[in-house]
N, C-alpha and C positions, 0 to 999 in steps of 0.2 A: 342394618337396613332401616330406612326411614319410610314410614307409612303415613299417608295422608288419609285420615279417617273421617267420614261424614258422621255427624251426630244429629239426633232428632231435632226437628224444627219446632217442636212443641210437646207432643206426646212422647214420653220417655220409652214407650214400647216400640216406637218406630226406629229401632236400631237393629242392624243386621247381625246375624250369628257370627259372621266373619269378623265384623268390627269388634265385637265382644272378645273373640278369640285373640285378636291382635292386641287389644288393650290389656288383656290379661297376660300376654306373653312378653311385652316389651319391658325394657328397663326404665325408660323415662317417657313421660307424656308432656309435650309442650302444648300449653293451653292458652287461648286468647285471654280468658279471664278465669283464673284458677278458682275463684269463688263460685262462679257459675258451673264450671266443669265438675267441681266436687259434688254437686247435687246429683249429677248423672253417675259419676263414679261410685259414690256411696250407695246409690240405688241398686247398683249391680255388685256391690261389695268388692270393688277394685281398688287396691291400695298400691299406688306407685309413686315414685318421686315425680313431683310436678315442677316445671319451670314455665315462666311466662313467655309468650310469643304473640305480640300484638302489633297494631299498625304503627305505634310510636317507637318500637325497638326492633322492628322487623328486619331492617338491614343489618344491624350489628349482631342481632341474635341469630340470624341465619348462619353467620360464620361460626358462632359458638356451637350451634346445633350440628353443623357439619363436622366440627372437631370432636364433639361428643360421640357422633355416630361411628367413629373409628373403633370404639370399644363398646358401644351400646346400641341396642335396637331402640328406636324412638318413634313414637306415634305423635302426629300433629293433629290437633283438634281445635275447632273454633266453638263459639258459644252455641251455634246452631247451623246445620247444613254442611256443605262441602268446602273445605279449606281452599282458598284461592278464588272463590266466587263471591265478590264483594266482601271478602274477608281476607286476613293474612294467609299467605301461602305462595303467592305468585313469585315473590322475590327469591324465596328459598328454592323453589322448583327451577327457576332460571339459573341459579348458581350451581345447583346439582347437575343440570344439563351441561353447563359450561365446563365443569370439572369432571364430567363423564362419570358421575357417581350414580349408581343404580338406586331407584326408589320405586314405590308402589302407590297407586291411587285406588282406593276402594270406592265402589259405587254406593249410593244411598240417598237419603232424603234431600230434597231440593224445593225450596219455597216457590221459585219462579215457575217451574214446570207444573207443580201442583196447582198453582193459581191459574195458569194458562188453561189447563184442562177444565177447571171449574168455570172459567169465563164463558165457555160456549162459543168463543170466537175462533177464527181459523187457526188450526194447529199445523197446517200443511207447511207454511213458511212463517217463521217468526224471528224477531230480533230481541235478545235480552240486552238491555242497556244498563241496568243497575241503577245507581243513585244519580239523579239529576243534580246540577249545581245548586248550592244553597242560596245563591244570589239570584234574584228574579231576572235581572238583565242578562246574565250569563246563561241562566236556565232557558230563557226565550231563544237565545242564540242557538243553543243545542237543539231545541225543539224545531226551529226553522230548518235546520239541516236534516232533521228526521221527517219533516212534514211530507215530502214527496214519496216516501217509501210506502209500498202497498202491503208490507208485511205487518202482521200483528206485532205490537210493541209492548215490552214488559219492563216496568220500572219498579224499583224499590223506593219507599219513602217513609220518613219518620212521622209520627202522629202530629207533631207541632208544625210541620210544613205541609201537611196533606191539602188543606184548603187552598193555600197559596199556589201550590203546584198544579192542582186541578184547574184553578182559574187561569193560570198561564197556558196550560194545555188547551183549554177551551178557546182562549184568545188566539192562539197560533193555529191549532188544528181545526177549529170549528166544532160543530155538534156531532161528534162521532159516538159510536157505541163504545161502552167502557165497562169494565168489571173491576171491583175493588175487593180484595180479600185481606182479612186481618186475623191474627191469632190462629193461623192454620194448624190443624190437627189438635188444637186444645179444646177444652169443654165449651168455651164461648166463641168458637170459630164462627166467622161471619163472612159471607160474600154478597155484595150488592151489585146488581147489574142494571144497565139502562143507558140512556143517552146522557152525555155530559151535562146538558142543561138541567135535566131532571134531577140528577144526583147533586148538583150544586144548589138547586132550589131546596133540597132536603138534607143538606150536609150536616145539620144539627142532629139528625137522627142517627148518624154514625158515631159510635163511641170511639173517641180518639185515644186508644190504648193499644199497645203492641206495635209490631212492625207491620207495615202495609205493603201489599203488592198491587200495583196498578197495571191492568192489561187494557190496551187501547187498540181499537180496530185500525187496520191499515188504511191507507189512502185508497179511495174507490176509483175504479177505472176511468170514469168520465172526468173526474177531477184531475187525475194524473195526466190525461191527454191534454187538458187545458194548460196545466202548469208547464209541461214539457214543451208545448208549442210556444208558450211565451218565452221560455228559456232559450229555445232555438232562435227565435226572432231577435232576442237581445244579442246573442253571440254573432248572428249574421250581420246585425247593424254595426257591430264592432269590427267587421271586416273579416271575420273568420269564415273559412270554407265550410259548407254544410257537412261534409264527411268528417271534418275535424270536430265540428260542434257536436255531432252525434256521438263520436268517440268520447269526448270529454264529459258530456252529460251522462252517458252510460256509466262511466267510471265513477263520477262524483256522487251519483244518486243510487247506485246499486241496481240499475234497471238494465235488462239485457239490451245489447246493441241493436238486435233485430227489432225489438219493440220500439226503441227510440227512432230507428230508421223508418218504420211504418208511419209513425206520427209525423216525421219530417217530410213525408211525401205530400202532406197537406199544407206545408209551409212554403211559401214562395220566397225565393232568395231576394226578390225585389220589394218585399213587404216593408 
């Protein structure tokens, strides 16, 4: 059996009893960084054979792990959190499904959901995006695609790109409410909340250490209506029928067709 085991995102006590049972029972543990994983395993006196499984060898190592699993129980762990979520695991899971090999995913710690709850922003509907592109031009392109969405948005970011990413988010999204969490579950855990402009004005007060989770307020209704109206007008000017324009915008921006249709009633096809 291959087990995908979540590990603590900071505090080593945040590990489930079931995960400990699995780590103690398997023959091999595949770790993203064996040096990081040893700190956790030594803390719980778990002595197992370790092999590396990281983003640079994920494809080839997945085949090796599948071969090993024919005679061994294997646990997959990353440095922190759930394997496959902005961490290695997705490729292996896909191959296991393709080859009809059984596996198990254990529940546990997750930085994105922890930061979302801390943010105080809407948890009813949200989108986890993960890491934005490291290049500003491509990052802005990604943000432009996300701009019309009214869901709370969750991003991961490294400390050395935090300021630049926040500046790009502000440039594309405008002055939305935002929450930034770092060092979650650790002693120096910190969450900063406010409007983007306020946080950028005081960015020097945020210690640039540890992984960051950025939670951003979704597009507000009045702004959504304006943007969708403009998109509808553009498509109508291109000669598209209103019904087709409604369908395409609904699909492209993840907004219900009924909502786009209601907005379309205010748009004249002759505008």
